[in-house]
BAVEXKE-619740 format. One record per residue: residue number from 1; residue in three letters; y, z, x of N, C-alpha, C in turn. Coordinates in nm, 3 decimals. Each point is the difference from the previous one (the first is absolute). Example, Ala and Ser with C-alpha at 12.3 -4.5 7.8 and 13.67 -1.06 7.14 Angstrom:
2
ATOM:1:ala:-0.569:0.780:1.319:0.119:0.000:-0.089:0.120:0.000:0.090
ATOM:2:ser:0.105:-0.072:-0.035:0.119:0.006:0.082:0.109:0.073:-0.077
END
This chain:
214
ATOM:1:met:4.124:-8.149:-5.433:-0.003:-0.121:0.082:0.107:0.010:0.108
ATOM:2:asn:-0.032:-0.040:0.122:0.096:-0.007:0.108:0.024:-0.145:0.037
ATOM:3:gly:0.127:-0.038:0.026:0.031:-0.138:0.036:0.032:-0.013:0.148
ATOM:4:leu:-0.038:-0.112:0.060:0.029:-0.026:0.139:0.045:-0.144:0.011
ATOM:5:met:0.114:-0.027:0.068:0.053:-0.135:0.013:-0.041:-0.057:0.135
ATOM:6:arg:-0.063:-0.119:-0.002:-0.036:-0.071:0.123:0.078:-0.130:0.008
ATOM:7:cys:0.056:-0.030:0.116:0.079:-0.121:0.019:-0.058:-0.082:0.114
ATOM:8:thr:0.000:-0.134:-0.017:-0.057:-0.090:0.100:0.098:-0.114:0.025
ATOM:9:arg:0.032:-0.027:0.129:0.084:-0.113:0.036:-0.082:-0.129:-0.013
ATOM:10:val:0.054:-0.101:-0.073:-0.077:-0.121:-0.026:0.047:-0.114:0.089
ATOM:11:val:0.117:-0.055:-0.026:0.050:-0.113:0.078:0.150:0.022:0.023
ATOM:12:gly:0.047:-0.035:0.119:0.144:0.010:0.027:0.041:0.142:0.034
ATOM:13:pro:0.124:0.014:0.048:0.045:0.131:0.048:0.028:0.099:-0.111
ATOM:14:phe:0.019:-0.045:-0.124:0.038:0.093:-0.105:-0.097:0.004:-0.118
ATOM:15:ala:-0.102:-0.083:0.002:-0.091:-0.006:-0.114:-0.099:0.115:0.006
ATOM:16:ile:0.011:0.090:-0.093:-0.088:0.117:-0.006:-0.055:0.011:-0.142
ATOM:17:val:-0.129:0.014:-0.013:-0.065:0.016:-0.128:-0.047:0.145:-0.012
ATOM:18:cys:0.040:0.068:-0.110:-0.037:0.140:-0.022:-0.090:0.011:-0.122
ATOM:19:ala:-0.100:0.081:0.010:-0.091:0.022:-0.113:-0.024:0.149:-0.015
ATOM:20:ala:-0.002:0.044:-0.121:-0.027:0.142:-0.027:-0.150:0.023:-0.005
ATOM:21:val:-0.044:0.095:0.078:-0.141:0.037:0.001:-0.012:0.134:-0.069
ATOM:22:val:-0.075:0.005:-0.106:-0.014:0.122:-0.079:-0.126:0.074:0.042
ATOM:23:gln:0.020:0.126:0.032:-0.113:0.083:0.040:-0.027:0.101:-0.110
ATOM:24:ala:-0.120:0.007:-0.047:-0.036:0.097:-0.103:-0.013:0.138:0.062
ATOM:25:gln:0.048:0.100:-0.074:-0.010:0.137:0.047:-0.137:0.056:-0.034
ATOM:26:glu:-0.072:0.039:0.103:-0.134:0.051:-0.021:0.007:0.145:-0.048
ATOM:27:pro:-0.085:0.038:-0.098:-0.003:0.139:-0.043:-0.035:0.092:0.118
ATOM:28:ala:0.064:0.115:0.004:-0.024:0.097:0.106:-0.047:0.130:-0.061
ATOM:29:ala:-0.057:0.088:0.085:-0.042:0.131:-0.049:0.122:0.091:-0.008
ATOM:30:pro:0.007:0.088:-0.103:0.113:0.093:-0.008:-0.009:0.105:0.111
ATOM:31:ala:0.114:0.059:0.036:0.000:0.109:0.097:-0.056:0.125:-0.067
ATOM:32:ile:-0.098:0.063:0.064:-0.068:0.116:-0.057:0.030:0.123:0.085
ATOM:33:thr:0.044:0.108:-0.065:0.025:0.127:0.068:-0.092:0.106:-0.060
ATOM:34:pro:-0.098:0.049:0.075:-0.087:0.106:-0.053:0.080:0.128:-0.022
ATOM:35:arg:-0.029:0.071:-0.110:0.069:0.125:-0.029:-0.097:0.119:-0.007
ATOM:36:leu:-0.109:-0.016:-0.071:-0.097:0.109:-0.013:-0.140:-0.058:-0.012
ATOM:37:asp:-0.098:0.079:0.039:-0.140:-0.040:-0.019:-0.079:0.126:-0.032
ATOM:38:thr:-0.054:0.008:-0.122:-0.076:0.116:-0.044:-0.139:-0.047:-0.045
ATOM:39:pro:-0.092:0.091:-0.027:-0.130:-0.043:-0.050:0.007:-0.076:-0.132
ATOM:40:gln:0.107:0.019:-0.076:0.011:-0.064:-0.131:0.087:-0.125:-0.001
ATOM:41:ala:0.094:-0.010:0.092:0.095:-0.111:-0.007:0.061:-0.031:0.136
ATOM:42:arg:0.038:-0.126:0.014:0.077:-0.044:0.117:0.137:-0.042:-0.051
ATOM:43:val:0.105:0.049:0.065:0.136:-0.028:-0.044:0.073:-0.080:0.108
ATOM:44:ile:0.055:-0.114:-0.040:0.075:-0.086:0.092:0.131:-0.041:-0.067
ATOM:45:val:0.091:-0.053:0.081:0.119:-0.067:-0.053:-0.003:-0.144:0.048
ATOM:46:ala:0.001:-0.094:-0.095:0.005:-0.143:0.031:0.144:-0.046:-0.014
ATOM:47:thr:0.054:-0.065:0.103:0.137:-0.050:-0.003:-0.001:-0.152:-0.007
ATOM:48:leu:0.063:-0.054:-0.103:0.007:-0.145:-0.019:0.140:-0.047:0.034
ATOM:49:gln:0.009:-0.096:0.091:0.130:-0.058:0.036:0.043:-0.102:-0.105
ATOM:50:pro:0.132:-0.024:-0.012:0.048:-0.095:-0.102:-0.055:-0.141:0.022
ATOM:51:arg:-0.040:-0.062:-0.110:-0.039:-0.142:-0.001:-0.107:-0.033:0.103
ATOM:52:thr:-0.089:0.095:0.025:-0.108:-0.020:0.096:-0.133:0.029:-0.069
ATOM:53:pro:-0.075:-0.102:-0.040:-0.127:0.026:-0.068:-0.093:0.085:0.087
ATOM:54:ala:-0.061:0.099:-0.062:-0.094:0.089:0.070:-0.139:-0.023:-0.060
ATOM:55:his:-0.093:-0.040:0.085:-0.133:-0.039:-0.046:-0.099:0.114:0.023
ATOM:56:ala:-0.050:0.059:-0.108:-0.108:0.099:0.010:-0.132:-0.076:-0.007
ATOM:57:lys:-0.044:-0.050:0.114:-0.115:-0.090:0.003:-0.128:0.067:-0.046
ATOM:58:ala:-0.015:0.128:0.031:-0.122:0.071:-0.038:0.013:0.067:-0.136
ATOM:59:gly:0.116:-0.011:-0.061:0.022:0.067:-0.127:0.001:0.150:0.016
ATOM:60:his:-0.031:0.071:-0.107:-0.009:0.146:0.005:-0.133:0.042:-0.061
ATOM:61:ala:-0.081:0.067:0.079:-0.131:0.042:-0.048:0.006:0.127:-0.083
ATOM:62:thr:0.116:0.067:0.000:0.013:0.128:-0.070:0.108:-0.006:-0.106
ATOM:63:asn:-0.013:0.085:-0.101:0.107:0.020:-0.097:0.112:0.079:0.067
ATOM:64:arg:0.121:-0.019:-0.049:0.111:0.072:0.064:0.116:0.022:-0.096
ATOM:65:val:0.079:0.100:0.035:0.128:0.026:-0.064:0.109:-0.047:0.095
ATOM:66:val:0.095:-0.078:-0.051:0.112:-0.042:0.085:0.128:0.063:-0.053
ATOM:67:ile:0.084:0.044:0.092:0.130:0.058:-0.032:0.105:-0.079:0.076
ATOM:68:tyr:0.093:-0.059:-0.072:0.102:-0.082:0.063:0.110:0.089:0.057
ATOM:69:leu:0.028:-0.017:0.129:0.100:0.083:0.067:0.138:-0.067:0.002
ATOM:70:asp:0.008:-0.123:-0.047:0.128:-0.072:-0.006:0.008:-0.078:-0.131
ATOM:71:asp:0.122:-0.028:-0.044:0.018:-0.093:-0.111:-0.036:-0.140:0.048
ATOM:72:gly:-0.051:-0.084:-0.088:-0.029:-0.136:0.044:-0.071:-0.084:-0.104
ATOM:73:val:-0.029:-0.123:0.043:-0.074:-0.097:-0.081:-0.100:-0.069:0.092
ATOM:74:met:-0.121:-0.019:-0.048:-0.100:-0.069:0.081:-0.092:-0.079:-0.092
ATOM:75:thr:-0.076:-0.089:0.060:-0.105:-0.071:-0.073:-0.133:0.031:0.066
ATOM:76:arg:-0.103:-0.004:-0.081:-0.136:0.015:0.049:-0.081:-0.115:-0.056
ATOM:77:lys:-0.062:-0.078:0.090:-0.077:-0.117:-0.039:-0.147:0.024:0.027
ATOM:78:asp:-0.080:0.001:-0.108:-0.144:0.011:0.010:-0.058:-0.135:-0.041
ATOM:79:gly:-0.046:-0.078:0.097:-0.049:-0.135:-0.032:0.115:-0.084:-0.054
ATOM:80:glu:-0.016:-0.053:-0.121:0.104:-0.082:-0.060:0.094:0.080:-0.089
ATOM:81:gln:-0.028:0.128:-0.018:0.082:0.084:-0.087:0.104:0.076:0.082
ATOM:82:ser:0.127:-0.009:-0.042:0.108:0.068:0.071:0.074:0.092:-0.097
ATOM:83:asn:0.022:0.123:0.041:0.072:0.098:-0.082:0.126:0.046:0.071
ATOM:84:arg:0.108:0.011:-0.075:0.126:0.051:0.052:0.009:0.149:-0.034
ATOM:85:ile:0.035:0.080:0.100:0.005:0.146:-0.016:0.139:0.048:0.039
ATOM:86:glu:0.070:0.063:-0.093:0.130:0.061:0.028:-0.018:0.151:-0.002
ATOM:87:phe:0.066:0.071:0.090:-0.023:0.143:0.010:0.123:0.071:0.056
ATOM:88:arg:0.003:0.130:-0.025:0.104:0.088:0.051:-0.065:0.103:0.090
ATOM:89:arg:0.079:0.058:0.087:-0.054:0.107:0.085:-0.060:0.109:-0.088
ATOM:90:gly:-0.122:0.041:0.036:-0.068:0.104:-0.075:-0.092:-0.050:-0.110
ATOM:91:asp:0.003:-0.131:-0.028:-0.094:-0.054:-0.098:-0.143:0.011:0.053
ATOM:92:val:-0.094:0.023:-0.092:-0.140:0.020:0.035:-0.086:-0.102:-0.073
ATOM:93:arg:-0.102:-0.051:0.068:-0.086:-0.102:-0.060:-0.144:0.022:0.044
ATOM:94:trp:-0.094:-0.022:-0.091:-0.143:0.004:0.032:-0.046:-0.140:0.031
ATOM:95:val:-0.067:-0.019:0.115:-0.046:-0.133:0.041:-0.150:0.007:0.027
ATOM:96:pro:-0.083:-0.063:-0.085:-0.144:0.003:0.024:-0.039:-0.079:0.125
ATOM:97:ala:-0.119:0.025:0.050:-0.054:-0.077:0.113:0.002:-0.149:-0.034
ATOM:98:ser:0.022:-0.084:0.101:0.013:-0.144:-0.026:-0.040:-0.080:0.123
ATOM:99:gly:-0.006:-0.132:-0.020:-0.026:-0.090:0.110:0.130:-0.039:0.070
ATOM:100:ala:-0.005:-0.107:0.078:0.116:-0.043:0.077:0.117:-0.036:-0.091
ATOM:101:tyr:0.121:0.025:0.048:0.120:-0.036:-0.075:0.116:-0.018:0.098
ATOM:102:ile:0.108:-0.057:-0.050:0.121:-0.018:0.081:0.116:0.068:-0.073
ATOM:103:ala:0.069:0.089:0.070:0.118:0.068:-0.055:0.124:-0.051:0.072
ATOM:104:glu:0.109:-0.016:-0.076:0.125:-0.044:0.063:0.117:0.081:-0.055
ATOM:105:asn:0.080:0.051:0.090:0.120:0.076:-0.033:0.113:-0.098:-0.030
ATOM:106:leu:0.047:-0.003:-0.125:0.108:-0.089:-0.038:0.137:0.064:0.017
ATOM:107:ser:0.004:0.125:0.042:0.127:0.070:0.019:0.066:-0.047:0.130
ATOM:108:glu:0.125:0.040:0.017:0.073:-0.038:0.122:-0.008:0.108:0.107
ATOM:109:his:-0.089:0.095:-0.018:-0.016:0.110:0.095:-0.148:0.036:0.007
ATOM:110:pro:-0.045:0.066:0.107:-0.140:0.042:0.006:-0.031:0.099:-0.113
ATOM:111:ile:-0.123:-0.001:-0.046:-0.045:0.098:-0.099:-0.121:0.073:0.055
ATOM:112:arg:-0.004:0.130:-0.029:-0.110:0.084:0.045:-0.082:0.044:-0.120
ATOM:113:ile:-0.131:-0.012:0.013:-0.091:0.038:-0.108:-0.099:0.100:0.056
ATOM:114:leu:0.001:0.122:-0.055:-0.095:0.101:0.041:-0.129:-0.019:-0.079
ATOM:115:glu:-0.111:-0.012:0.069:-0.128:-0.026:-0.064:-0.095:0.117:0.026
ATOM:116:ile:-0.058:0.051:-0.108:-0.100:0.107:0.009:-0.135:-0.062:-0.035
ATOM:117:asp:-0.076:-0.034:0.101:-0.131:-0.065:-0.017:-0.105:0.107:-0.023
ATOM:118:leu:-0.067:-0.005:-0.113:-0.103:0.098:-0.034:-0.131:-0.038:0.067
ATOM:119:lys:-0.066:0.096:0.060:-0.120:-0.029:0.078:-0.129:0.004:-0.083
ATOM:120:gly:0.007:0.049:-0.121:-0.123:0.008:-0.078:0.029:0.017:-0.148
ATOM:121:pro:-0.105:0.005:-0.080:0.016:0.018:-0.145:0.037:0.144:-0.031
ATOM:122:pro:0.037:0.028:-0.125:0.030:0.139:-0.038:-0.120:0.090:0.024
ATOM:123:ala:0.026:0.127:0.032:-0.107:0.094:0.028:-0.072:0.043:-0.128
ATOM:124:gly:0.062:-0.024:-0.113:-0.057:0.041:-0.128:0.113:0.038:-0.094
ATOM:125:pro:-0.031:0.060:-0.112:0.105:0.042:-0.093:0.101:0.090:0.072
ATOM:126:ala:0.128:-0.028:-0.020:0.104:0.078:0.067:0.002:0.141:-0.054
ATOM:127:pro:0.007:0.101:0.087:0.007:0.138:-0.047:0.131:0.026:-0.074
ATOM:128:val:-0.001:0.100:-0.085:0.120:0.032:-0.077:0.040:0.144:0.024
ATOM:129:thr:0.126:0.029:-0.022:0.052:0.135:0.013:0.101:0.025:-0.109
ATOM:130:pro:0.006:0.119:-0.055:0.102:0.030:-0.101:0.140:0.000:0.058
ATOM:131:leu:0.009:-0.001:0.134:0.130:0.000:0.065:0.035:-0.139:0.055
ATOM:132:asp:-0.055:-0.104:-0.064:0.034:-0.137:0.038:0.153:-0.014:-0.005
ATOM:133:pro:0.063:-0.049:0.109:0.146:-0.008:0.001:0.060:-0.085:-0.111
ATOM:134:val:-0.072:-0.102:-0.044:0.052:-0.086:-0.107:0.007:0.078:-0.132
ATOM:135:lys:-0.092:0.094:-0.018:-0.004:0.078:-0.124:0.097:0.118:0.002
ATOM:136:val:0.002:0.071:0.113:0.081:0.122:0.004:0.143:-0.024:0.046
ATOM:137:asp:0.025:-0.114:0.063:0.135:-0.027:0.050:0.036:-0.148:-0.016
ATOM:138:pro:-0.001:-0.052:-0.123:0.026:-0.142:-0.022:0.144:-0.043:0.034
ATOM:139:arg:0.088:0.095:0.016:0.138:-0.035:0.038:0.005:-0.052:0.143
ATOM:140:his:-0.093:0.046:0.082:0.001:-0.040:0.141:-0.112:-0.096:0.038
ATOM:141:tyr:-0.107:-0.005:-0.081:-0.118:-0.080:0.034:-0.036:-0.092:-0.116
ATOM:142:thr:-0.001:-0.130:0.027:-0.040:-0.097:-0.101:-0.102:-0.095:0.061
ATOM:143:ile:-0.083:-0.059:-0.087:-0.102:-0.094:0.047:0.060:-0.141:0.005
ATOM:144:gly:-0.006:-0.061:0.119:0.049:-0.137:0.016:-0.109:-0.103:-0.016
ATOM:145:leu:-0.125:0.040:0.029:-0.114:-0.092:-0.008:-0.126:0.084:0.005
ATOM:146:glu:-0.101:-0.040:-0.078:-0.127:0.071:0.008:-0.114:-0.093:-0.038
ATOM:147:asn:-0.110:0.010:0.074:-0.124:-0.069:-0.032:-0.116:0.084:0.051
ATOM:148:glu:-0.119:-0.057:0.006:-0.116:0.079:0.041:0.003:0.039:0.147
ATOM:149:tyr:0.085:-0.065:0.079:0.004:0.025:0.145:0.111:0.099:0.040
ATOM:150:val:0.115:-0.010:-0.063:0.117:0.077:0.044:0.083:0.046:-0.119
ATOM:151:arg:0.082:0.100:0.025:0.109:0.034:-0.090:0.126:0.008:0.086
ATOM:152:val:0.103:-0.073:-0.039:0.124:-0.005:0.077:0.106:0.082:-0.073
ATOM:153:leu:0.050:0.102:0.067:0.102:0.086:-0.057:0.137:-0.033:0.058
ATOM:154:arg:0.099:-0.007:-0.087:0.138:-0.008:0.043:0.059:0.141:-0.006
ATOM:155:val:0.058:0.041:0.111:0.052:0.137:0.011:0.151:-0.007:0.021
ATOM:156:his:0.075:0.070:-0.085:0.146:0.002:0.013:0.052:0.141:-0.022
ATOM:157:tyr:0.078:0.046:0.097:0.070:0.127:-0.011:0.149:-0.024:0.018
ATOM:158:asp:0.080:0.054:-0.089:0.144:-0.005:0.019:0.039:0.094:0.112
ATOM:159:ala:0.126:-0.007:0.043:0.049:0.090:0.104:-0.013:0.145:-0.046
ATOM:160:his:-0.045:0.086:0.090:-0.014:0.143:-0.027:-0.085:0.025:-0.126
ATOM:161:asp:-0.108:-0.074:-0.010:-0.086:0.005:-0.117:-0.132:0.067:0.036
ATOM:162:lys:-0.057:0.074:-0.094:-0.127:0.069:0.023:-0.097:-0.033:-0.111
ATOM:163:gly:-0.127:-0.022:0.036:-0.101:-0.037:-0.097:-0.083:0.118:-0.046
ATOM:164:glu:-0.109:-0.033:-0.070:-0.093:0.100:-0.053:-0.123:0.011:0.091
ATOM:165:thr:-0.067:0.113:-0.009:-0.126:0.016:0.074:-0.100:-0.104:-0.049
ATOM:166:his:-0.059:-0.073:0.095:-0.098:-0.103:-0.036:-0.106:-0.010:0.108
ATOM:167:glu:-0.104:-0.078:-0.029:-0.113:-0.010:0.092:-0.038:-0.146:0.022
ATOM:168:his:-0.025:-0.033:0.127:-0.054:-0.131:0.038:-0.146:0.020:0.039
ATOM:169:ile:-0.087:-0.083:-0.052:-0.142:0.008:0.033:-0.043:-0.115:0.092
ATOM:170:leu:0.052:-0.119:-0.026:-0.040:-0.119:0.076:0.082:-0.015:0.127
ATOM:171:asn:-0.062:-0.063:0.102:0.077:-0.040:0.117:0.099:-0.108:-0.041
ATOM:172:arg:0.116:-0.004:0.065:0.102:-0.096:-0.039:0.081:-0.046:0.120
ATOM:173:val:0.044:-0.125:-0.009:0.091:-0.057:0.099:0.140:0.010:-0.058
ATOM:174:val:0.091:0.062:0.073:0.135:0.025:-0.049:0.099:-0.086:0.079
ATOM:175:val:0.082:-0.075:-0.072:0.101:-0.087:0.060:0.138:0.052:-0.040
ATOM:176:tyr:0.085:0.027:0.098:0.133:0.053:-0.026:0.099:-0.115:-0.011
ATOM:177:leu:0.073:-0.005:-0.110:0.091:-0.111:-0.024:0.142:0.025:0.050
ATOM:178:asn:0.032:0.124:0.033:0.131:0.029:0.058:-0.011:0.122:0.091
ATOM:179:asp:0.106:0.024:0.076:0.002:0.119:0.085:0.001:0.124:-0.088
ATOM:180:gln:-0.080:0.098:0.036:-0.006:0.127:-0.073:-0.049:0.108:0.094
ATOM:181:pro:0.012:0.126:-0.039:-0.039:0.107:0.092:-0.141:-0.019:0.055
ATOM:182:gly:-0.011:-0.007:0.131:-0.130:-0.013:0.065:-0.056:-0.139:0.008
ATOM:183:ala:0.074:-0.101:-0.046:-0.053:-0.138:0.003:0.115:-0.100:0.003
ATOM:184:lys:-0.030:-0.117:0.054:0.096:-0.110:0.005:-0.046:-0.112:-0.093
ATOM:185:ala:0.094:-0.084:-0.040:-0.034:-0.116:-0.083:-0.108:-0.083:0.070
ATOM:186:asp:-0.100:-0.042:-0.075:-0.113:-0.083:0.044:-0.107:0.078:0.077
ATOM:187:asp:0.015:0.131:0.014:-0.110:0.079:0.055:-0.121:-0.012:-0.091
ATOM:188:val:-0.120:0.003:0.060:-0.125:-0.005:-0.075:-0.089:0.113:0.050
ATOM:189:arg:-0.051:0.079:-0.094:-0.084:0.113:0.037:-0.120:0.011:-0.093
ATOM:190:val:-0.100:0.074:0.046:-0.117:0.029:-0.082:0.003:0.148:-0.036
ATOM:191:ser:-0.024:0.029:-0.126:-0.005:0.139:-0.046:-0.131:0.022:-0.074
ATOM:192:gly:-0.048:0.124:0.004:-0.124:0.035:-0.067:0.023:0.094:-0.116
ATOM:193:ala:-0.106:0.069:-0.038:0.008:0.092:-0.113:0.101:0.110:0.028
ATOM:194:ala:0.076:0.037:-0.104:0.102:0.105:0.017:0.045:0.049:-0.136
ATOM:195:lys:0.039:0.127:-0.004:0.066:0.058:-0.118:0.133:0.057:0.049
ATOM:196:his:0.108:-0.048:-0.056:0.129:0.043:0.052:0.113:-0.026:-0.100
ATOM:197:val:0.120:0.046:0.039:0.124:-0.030:-0.071:0.087:-0.075:0.099
ATOM:198:glu:0.058:-0.110:-0.043:0.085:-0.078:0.089:0.148:0.018:-0.037
ATOM:199:glu:0.083:-0.004:0.103:0.143:0.016:-0.021:0.075:-0.093:0.094
ATOM:200:asn:0.101:-0.068:-0.051:0.086:-0.085:0.081:0.124:0.080:0.037
ATOM:201:ala:0.005:0.044:0.125:0.111:0.084:0.044:0.122:-0.079:0.044
ATOM:202:ser:-0.010:-0.132:0.000:0.110:-0.081:0.051:0.102:-0.032:-0.109
ATOM:203:gly:0.112:-0.057:0.042:0.105:-0.036:-0.094:-0.012:-0.140:-0.054
ATOM:204:gln:-0.114:-0.066:0.022:-0.022:-0.133:-0.057:-0.138:-0.008:-0.062
ATOM:205:ala:-0.017:-0.095:-0.090:-0.128:-0.016:-0.068:-0.110:-0.036:0.101
ATOM:206:ala:-0.123:0.035:-0.035:-0.116:-0.030:0.083:-0.100:-0.082:-0.083
ATOM:207:asp:-0.041:-0.115:0.055:-0.094:-0.088:-0.070:-0.116:-0.036:0.092
ATOM:208:arg:-0.119:0.002:-0.056:-0.118:-0.040:0.076:-0.107:-0.051:-0.095
ATOM:209:ile:-0.101:-0.061:0.058:-0.115:-0.053:-0.076:-0.125:0.063:0.058
ATOM:210:ala:-0.086:0.053:-0.087:-0.126:0.060:0.044:-0.115:-0.081:-0.059
ATOM:211:val:-0.084:-0.055:0.086:-0.115:-0.079:-0.043:-0.125:0.087:0.012
ATOM:212:glu:-0.048:0.049:-0.113:-0.121:0.083:-0.002:-0.123:-0.091:0.003
ATOM:213:ile:-0.093:0.031:0.089:-0.119:-0.083:0.017:-0.117:0.069:-0.069
ATOM:214:lys:-0.057:-0.065:-0.099:-0.108:0.060:-0.080:-0.136:-0.011:0.070
END
């Protein structure tokens, strides 16, 4: 709510009557920054300003994975139902397709949410490989979320750390959570099938999230 004071002179040289006029804050659309567009997914970053309701009037026609790029707290109101969501940078959430809703950032700073909108259903049963990174190198690759549409891998390498030979079969969207060799924090890239060994040649840990699209 925004307040505005209006004053009116009534009678005499000093008689002034003041009344507070309250203006309701209309929901606004969040700021959208396109990042990637592939045949399988569209990737954007939505930025929500503090205490400014953002109205998704058309809702979301697609399922999506969201990755929070900042710590924060927000609410999401679908009709009469309101949910409070607290998150840390790097948290991942699956959000099914939905109708119109209103989101509001309750934090005292802007929050950025990376959204991976899936363009279609799964292509079929996900292929398997004996060199699945989660199986052959669980020290560096763990599953953060999985359903019929996606598998989300959390990838962590310590400084000067080297992994095991592994294979990727599915296309994936990779989000870098900190500066590391060849990438900056918040970079977003698409990677395809590959068999390789990864090594962190830097003196600091490397963290990223890989969203495999089934």
